[in-house]
N, C-alpha and C positions, 0 to 999 in steps of 0.2 A: 748130730754135728753138730756145736753150736754155727748160728751166722755170722762172720767176720763183725767185727767194731774199728770206727772209722780208724778211732786213737784209741790204742794196744795197754793198761800202765795193768799188767796182771803179770806182768815177766815176772817183779821182783817178787812177785810173792810167792810164785812157781821156785823160786827159784831157794828160796827162804827156806822151802820146804824140803833145802837138798844142800845141806852146812857139809862143808865141809869135802862134796865128793866131788871122786873123781871124775875120771874119764869111760870107765865104765858104766856112768851115770846118765850120756851124753843122749840118747837115741832117745829116754822116757821120759829126760829131760824133753827132749824136742814133739818129743808125742803131744806130753801136756803141754805143752805150748801153740802147736795147731792146735791143740782137741778148745780154746781156751779163746785163741785168738783169730781160727783158722784160716793162717798158713805159716809161712815162717817171713817173719821183717831182718829186713838189715840189721836193726835197731837189738831185737830178738837176737838174731845171730852172736850181735856182736858181746851184749852183757850176758849171754851166756860162755862164751870165748874168756871175761873176763873174772867169769862164777868158777870157771872149769881150769882157768889156766893151763887154757891151753886156745893156738894162733888161730883168730875165726875160719882160712883158708882151711885149716882144718876141721873147722865145723860145718863145712860151705862141702866141703867133699866128702866128710861119710852123706848130710842130707840130699846130698845132691844121686849121693850112688841108691841107695833107695827111693825108689817110685812113690812108695808114699808121701813123700811130704813135697809141698807144692810151699812158691815161695811168690806168687799171690796172689789173691784174694779171689775167691771164690765167691761163683755168682747171689743171687738170692734164694732161686732156681737151679741149685748143683744137677748138671744130668752127666750122669751116665752113659756112656754106651758100650758095651760087654763086644767083645772082637775075641772071644775065645772059640771055640773048632762048629763048638756046636754053631751062633749062631755068626761066624763067619761065612757058616756052606749056609745059615737061610736068610742071609743077603743085612747084616750088619753096617758094612760099609756105604748101602744104597740108604740105609736107613741115620749113618753117618753123617752123608753127603746133604740130603735135604734137612736135616738138623739145622747144618751146617747153615744151607744156603736159606732156612727160616728166619733163623736168628739174627743172620747175618755176619759170625762171626766163626774162627773155622777151632776147630779141641786145641786144647789146652787153653786157652781167652775167656776173656768174660767180655761183657756185653760194654760197653762207656757209662752206660746208666748203671750199671751193678749190679742188673734185674738176673740176668744167664748169666752162665759159665758152663763148659763142655770140655770133658774128661772122660776119656780113650782109656777104655780098665779093659786087660789080660782078659778076667778071666772072674764073669760078674756072685758062679756058683747056680745060677740056675739053670741049665742048661735043657733041661723039658721046660721049659716057659720060650726058647731062643725062637727068634734074634728080641735080646732083651736090652729094655735100658734102663735109672733108675733117676726117681726124679727127687732128690732131698731121700734119698732112702727106703721114697716106694716102688716099688715094679712096676713094670708095665708089660707088661705081657704077648709074645708073636706081636711087636711090633712092624707095620709096615712103613711108608710112606706116606701114604695118605695119612696112619694114625697119628703117624709124631701131626703131622699139621693140624691135627683136630686139640691134641696135648697139647702145642703153642700156643693152639686160640686159647684151647682155657689158659692155664698159665699169666695167658697177658691179663683175658678181663678179672685175673683178680689180683690183678696190679692196683 
């Protein structure tokens, strides 16, 4: 995934690729914008509404229905914690709690410095590695609270 930009200017370029499109193109357009911007900004939602001639409330309603969409930027290190059945049984709640403690942020949020964000996902699809987290798409298997401390320290030292 592309890292978020401070000032997103690509919305118009994305919308230009979808001339005369209607409501049925809403989700693919939102996906393209999120891929480029890192999240769906209020400005992007308004622009999509104008382009598709849909009320902003409809666009926001669709985007909030699907958990794939985010409304705030993710951190430089976007950490996804799997809470699927296998991960849950093998301790992912403890892993999540340790991660929140180490980063001093809660799930669903981004650190004030923009370096870290935590997202809880229903399943990463790597049950044999449980409990598993993903940092910017790189999986870390059989994670423990101690391993979380090591991963966080390594990421902080890469800054």
